[in-house]
N, C-alpha and C positions, 0 to 999 in steps of 0.2 A: 730606480735611482742610478745615476751614473757613478762609475767607479772613480776613485781619486786620481788626480793628475799627478803623475810620478816624476821624480827628479832627484838630483843630488843637492844637498844644502851645504854650501861651502862659503865661509866668510860672509855670512848674512845674506847670500844671494842664491837663487835657484838656477840650476843648470839642467836644462831639458834633454841635453845630450851629454854622453860621457865618452871619453877617449877609449874606453874599453868595450864599446859596442852596446848591445841591448839584449834583454832576456824577457821572454813572455812570463806573465804572472797568470797562473791557472787556478780556476775555481775548482776545488777538490770534490764538490758535490755535483757539478755539471760537466766538468772537464772542458769548460769554455775558457777562452783567453780573456782575461780581464783588462790587460793593458801591457805595454812594453816598458820595462824598467831600464833606464840608462845605467851603465856600469862604469865605474871609475877606472881609469888607467893610471899609469905612473904620474902623469902631469897633474891629474885631478887630485891624487893623493898628496903630492908635494904641496899643492895649493891648500889642501885641508890642514896639513901639518903646519905650514907657515901661518895660516889663519888661527890655529889653536894657540900658537906661541904668542901671537899678537893679542888674541882674545883673552888669554890668561893674564897678561899684564893689566888689561882694563878691568877684568872681572874681579881679580884678587884685590884691586885697589878700591872696589866698590864696598862701602860699609855693609856689614852683615844684615842690618835692618833693611837697607835698600835692596839687597839681593833677595831677601824674603818677600818684599813687595812685588818684585818682578815675577818670582815663582808663584805667588798667589794669583797674580793676574793671568799667568799661564794656566793655572788650575781652573780659574773661572772660564777661560776661553774653551778649555776642554769640556767643561760642564755644559757650556752653551751648545757645543757641537756633538754632545754625547751620543745621541741616537744615530746620526749619520756615520760617525766614526765606528760605532759598534757594528753597524750593518756591514761596513767594508771589512772590518775585522773578521766577521763571520764568513763573508764571501771569499776571503783569501785563505783563511785557516780552517774553516769548517765547523767550528764549535757552535752549539746552539746560541741564538741571539741573547737569551737570558744570561748565559754564561759570559758572553762577550760584554754585556752591560756591567755585570758584576766585576769582570776583570778591569774594565775602564774605571769604575768607581774605586777599586783597590789602588790602581795606578795613581789616580788623583789624590788618594789618601797618602800614598808614598811621597808624592810631590810636596804636599802640605807639611808632612812630618819633617822632611829634610829641610824645607825652607825655614821652619821654626827652629829646628835643632841647630841649624847653622849659626844662630845667634847665641848658642851656648857652647861654643868650642873653647871652653875655658882652659887657661893655664893655671899656674900656681906660683907662690913665693916659697922658697926654701930657706929656712933659718940659716944664717951664715955663721961660720965658725970664727970669722974675723970681723971686728967692728968696722963700720963704714963700707961694707960690701953688701950689695943686694943681689941675690940670686933669683932670677926669674925663669920659669919654664913656660915657653910660648908654643902654642899650637898654630901651625900655618899650613896652607894648602900645599899638597905634595907637588903640584905642577900640572901640566897638560896630561890628560888621561886617554889611553887607547882602550876601546871596549868592543867586544864581539859577543853577540847573543844569538840564542837559538830561536826557532820559529814558533814554539808551542804556546808561548804567552807574548804575543807581539806588543802589548802595552806594558805589562808588568816587567818583563825582562829588560826592555829598553829603559823604562822609567827608573828602575832601581839604580842603573848606572848613571843616567843623566842627572837625576835629582840628587843623588849622593855626591857626585862630582861638583855640581853647581852649588849645592848647599854648603860645601866645604870651601868654596872659592876657586875651584879648579875649572879649567876649560876641558873640552872632551871631543874626541873624534870617535864616533861610534859607527860600526858596521852591523846593522840589523840583518836578519835573514832576507835573502832575495825572494823567498817564497811568500813572505808576509810583510811587504814594505809599506803599505798604505798607513798603517797605524803609527809607525815611527815618523812618517812624513807629517801626519796630523799633529803629532807632539811637537815637531820642529816648527810647524806653522803657529802653534799656540805660543811658543816662546818668541817667535818673530813678532807676533802681534803684541806681546807683553813688553817689548822693548829690550830684549836681551842684547848685549853688545855683540857686534859682528865678530865671528870667530870663536865665541865662547862655546857654541854648539855647532858641530859639523857632522852631517849625516851622509855617509857614503855607502855604496853598494858595489859589489864586484866579485870576481872569482875569489873564493875564500882564501885559498892558500897564497895566491899572489898578493892579495891585499894585506894579509897578516904579516907576510914576510917583509913587505915594503914598509909598512907602518912601524913594525917592531924593530926594524933595523935602524930607524931614525933615533937620534938622541933627544928629539924634541919631547916625546912623551916620557913621563917619569913613572907611570904606573899602568899596569894592565889589569883589566877586570873582564872576566870571561864567564859566560853561562853556556854550557853545552856538554858534550860527551867526554868521557874519561880519556880516550885516546887523543882526541883533539886538544884537550886541556894539557896533557903531558907534552904534546908537540909545541904548543904555544909557550909553555913555561920554558922549554929549552931555547926557543927563539928569544924570549925576553931576557934570559940569563946573559946573553951577549952584551947587553947594555945595562945590566943590573937593574932592570925595572922591578918595582914592587908588584906583587901579584895577589889578586883575589880570585880564587878558583871555585866556582859553583858548578860541580860536575854531577854526573849521573848517580843513581842509587839503585837499590833493589829492596824496597821497603818490606820488611817482615811484619806480619800481624799475628800476635799471639792471643788466642782466644781461650780462656780458661773455663772450666765447667761451671764455675760459680758466677760467671758473668750473665747478664741479661742476653741470652743467646739470640733471640729474635731481633732485638734492637741492635745488637752488634752486627748481625748479618745484613740488616737493612742499611745501616750506616756504612758498612764495608762495601756493599754493592754500589751505593751512591758515589763513594769516593773512588772506587775502581773504574767506573765507567764515565766519570767526569772527564770531559775533553777527550773521549774515546781512549782513556788510559794514557794519553800522551802528556804525562805530568811527571816531573822528576821526583816528586814526593808521593806519587801514587802508591797505594798498597799493592804489592806485587807477589808476595809469597805468604799464603794463608796457612798458618799452623794452628790446628784446633785440637784441644785436649780430647782424648779418645772417647770419653763418655758423652761429649757434646758434638762430636763430628757429624753424626747423622742429622740432628736437628739444625745445626748451623748450615750444612750443605743444602738441605731442603729449603730453608728460608732464603738463602743466598740465591739459589737457582730461581725461585719464584720472583725475587726482586729483579733479577737479571732479565727474566721473561717480560717483565712489565716495562722495560726500557724501550721507548719508541725511537727507532733509528730513521734518520732522513735528513733532508736539507735543513741546515740550522736556521734558515730564515722562515721555515714553516712553523705555524702555531703547534705547540704541544710536543715538539721533537725533543727528546732527552739525550740523544747522542748523534753527532754528525759523522762525517767521513774521516778517514785517515788523511793526513796532509798530502801524501803523495802516492802514486801508483806503486812505487817501490816497496812501500810498507805492507802491501797486501801479501806479497810473497814471504816477507819476513814473518808475518803472523802465521801464515799457513805452515811455514817451516817449524815454528815453535810447537804448533799443535801436532803435526805429524811426528815430530821427534818424541814428544811426550807420550803419545799413544804407542809408538814403537818401543818405548821403555816401560810399558805396562800401565800407563795412566788410562783412566776411563773418561770418555767424552760425554759430559752430562748435558751440555747445551752448546749450540752454535758450531763453531769450527769451520766456517765457510764464508766466502765473499757473498754479499747481498747485491743482487741485480747485476747489470752489465754496463751501467753508466754511473760514473762517480765512484770514488774509492771507499766504499762502505764494507765494513767487516762486522759480522754478527757478534754481539756480546757472547763471550765464550767462557764456559766453566769446565775445568778439568779436575777430576778427583783421583785420590790415591796416587798422587804424582811422586815418583821417587826422586831423591836428591841427585841422581845421575842424569836426569832429564836436563836438557839445555836451558829450559825456561826457569829452572831453579838455580841457575848459575849466571845467567845473562839477563840484564834488564830488558823486558819485552817491549816496553813503551807502546802499549796498545791494549785493546779491550779483551785480554785473555787472562783469566784468573785461575791459578793452580792452587788446589787445596790438598794439604797433607795433614798428618796428625802427630801428636807427641804424647808422651806418657806422664811426665812430671815437669816441674818448673826448671830443674837443672837441664833437662833435655831441650826444653823450649828456648832457654837462653843460649845454649850451645848452637842450636840451629839458627837463631837470629843473628849470632855473631860469626857464623861460619865463613861468610864471604868477606872480601876486602873492602866492600862498600860500607859507608856509614853516613847516609844523608838523613833519612827519616825512618822511624820504626814506631810501631803501635802495639798496645796491649789492652786487653779487656778483662777486667776482674772486679769483683766487689770487695775483695780483701785488701784493706788499706795497707797493711804491712807488706803484702806481696807487691802492691803497686809501687811502694817506696823502694823495695829491693830491685824490682825490674828497672825503674828509672835509673838506678845506680849501675846495674849490671849490663844493660844494653849499650853497646858501643856504637853510638850514633850521635850526630850533631843535633837532631831534633827527635824528641820522644813524645808521643801523644798517648795518654792513658785515658781510656774510655772516650776518646775523642780523636778525630782526624784533623782538627784545627791546630796547625803548627806554624802558621805563617800570618803575621799581621805587620802593618807598617812600623809599629813601634817595638817589635821584637826582633832579635838577631836571627838570621836565616843563613844556614851554611852547614857543611858536612865535615867529616873527618876521614882519615885514611884515603882510600882511592876516590872518595867523593869530594875531595878538595879541601880547601882551608880558607879561613877568613869568613867574615860575616857581611851580609847585606841587611839593612833594616836596623832600627834601634840605634842607640848611641854607638854601638860597635860598628855599625855600617858607616856612620859619619867618620869615625876614627880611622877607617881604612883609607880615607882620602886626605888624611892629615899627616904631617911629620912634626917631630918635636925638636925644638931649639932651646938651648940654654943660653941665657944672657947674664953675664957677670959684670956688674957695674961697681966701680970704686968711687969714693968721694961723694957718697950720698948720705 
């Protein structure tokens, strides 16, 4: 199958060349070049901003029901091309094809959710203190949106921004990752086919810092929505402050998993391994710090290691592969650095700890035990297939360890004690808490973190609200 035709999508038209040059897109499983991605220069970005301003005027004037119909037609177009889009997603990002299809299905669900919910951006009437005065609270789109997203979920990361903005009546300029462009391009093609007004959606690629500085310096966009690392998020927030843009920041985490001795230990270990090695651990809500109550540590570790051994690593397009490569060669050294540092601090290597093969950026599913809190992996998000296991004595110590770091995106706990589960849900300082489950993200539920993991929500009614502003209208003589 041929890889996607790459381009910039600006003002409803495709540009096969960009004034910023071009960049190769590499298959992380084979190290082969898939295509050449045109990059936007200043002239392209100015055109996208002007288009977004024009597109906003047209799209906000479109009735919510008509906007929903366009979004539904785009969803149907994505469904029709699902298999081909998923294959390209796997080729550029590496995740197994089954995961790519599931991601695309989730993204289509997000699109449909926002399309429907946009029809329910309700305001309210406030009882007046004075006869003859009507006080109306109105929700209206915030304006053109600037969005930047990471590479690990090429469909979902893009769709959460695009569908949220369009569902609220906003236009958007989005810069997806240059490492995984084909999926965002497929999304743009679906909206083009659905009849979205020109300029309502603009997709650009380019040198990240140059693009973000140029777009955020413009007064055109009124909101910034970002998915990515904590340092980059803080940098973008500073840039956005110059023009007082509203921000939604979905940043990194370091997800603790608390496993109590009364839990179903084998089931918890199997679920934990499946969640840990999904997308090769390149997931912002991935479980990344495993704390197991001392009496259950041996049984949990044994079951977890066995589950990790069963993960088949390979090209995501091959049948039966459970984990693909890391997205880039640079990530191999990062993984090895975490492992070497942990062992240096006294951790034991129970499984893996090495690159697999010499072609493609594959790293073995890795398990470290007896990992001290001083190890780097217990303090920095690994974003890869390395699982550190440590222990705790009691509930108070478990909560203290879970809350020790400044991150607060996702956290998990396994226990059969209902009262304890309720206490943990209250005590854990995190935007998402899964109890006996790793499912903390659905189209209809809010997704977002606290503290250094960012603020604001994507998904659910909260996600739509992020693209709306509030206006009070006071009318007399009614």
